[in-house]
Structure formats: structure tokens, C-alpha cells
N, C-alpha and C positions, 0 to 999 in steps of 0.2 A: 672834725675830730680834734685836730691840733691847730692852734693859732700860730705857735712858734716854739722853738726850743732855745734853751740858753743854759750856760754853765751856772751851777749853783754854788753859793758860798756857805749854805747852811746844811747841806746833806753830809752825813758822816758815815753811816753804815750802808745805806741804800744806794744802788747805782743810779736810779732815776725816781722821780715822783712827778705827779701831775698836780698842778695848782691852778686856781682860778685867777682871773684878772683881779686887779686891786679892788674894783667895785662890783665884781661878779657875784652871782648867787651860789649858794652851796649845792652840792649834788642832791641833797634831800629836797630842797626847795625846787630844784629843776624837775625832779620826779613828780612832785605835787603839781607843778604847772603843766606837765605833760598829761596828767590824768584829768585835767580840767576840760571843759567843753571845747574851748578853742585850741587847747594844747599850748605849749610854749616853745619858744625857739630852743634848739639844742645849743648849749654853750660850748664854745671851743676852748680847750684847755691849753695851758703852757706846760711843756715838758722841761723839767730841770734835770740836768745831767751832773753827776758827781765825777768830775775829771780825775779825782784821786782814787776812785774805786778801781780795783784791778780789772774787772770786766770791761769797763769803759776805756781804760787805758790801753788794754789789748786790742779792743775794737778800733780805737783811733790809730794805733800802729799798723794794724792790718789795712785800714782805709788809706793811710799814707803810702803804703807799699803798692796797693792796687785799688784805686778809687772805684773800680767797676766790680769789685768782689761782691757777689750776691749774698754771701754769708753776713756781711755787715748790715745790709738792708734787712735781711731776714731776722737777725738778732735784734735790731732796733724795733722791728714789728712785734717781736715777742715781748720786749720791754713795754711797749705801748699797751698791748693787750693785757699784760699782767697788771700794769698800773690802773687801767680802766676797771679791771675786775676787782682790784683791791679797793677802789673807791665806790664799788657797787654800781657801776655804770654799765 
């Protein structure tokens, strides 16, 4: 599902977004390849985080105070699922 995550310098309003690799194919092309006879490989996305967004900043503070806090992992899972749904994946 995810290849890696990194901080983003281009996000302004959103807490996270999923992007493809530099030479990756679009979600639309991925769906078309999946419908073909042989199917296509599922592409792993890169999750970009907006460190200036209040939600990400609060999650980071919570993680720093308790790295084992399940709410941090649960929240990131929600971000990932919402990003996937937003991209139609």
C-alpha cells in the first residue's frame, strides 16, 4: 500500500496526501491495468505529511510523549484510508 512517507513542502491545507513515484503511473491507468487479462501490479504510493497542519503537529507531540500510543497509529491509518478513498483506490 505505502512505499514510504515523507514531509511535504507543497501541502498547505491538507494534513496528508498520497503521491506516485516520479515515473509511476496514475491511479486511472492502474485501474485499467488491473482490469486487463493479466492484471497489473498494485503500485505502492508515497504518503506526504504536512508538518505545519494542526492535526499532524498534535499527533507528533503525542507520539513524542508516548511512542506506543495506539491513537497515533489509529489516526495515521485513518489518514491513509481517507487518502486512498480520495484518490479512488
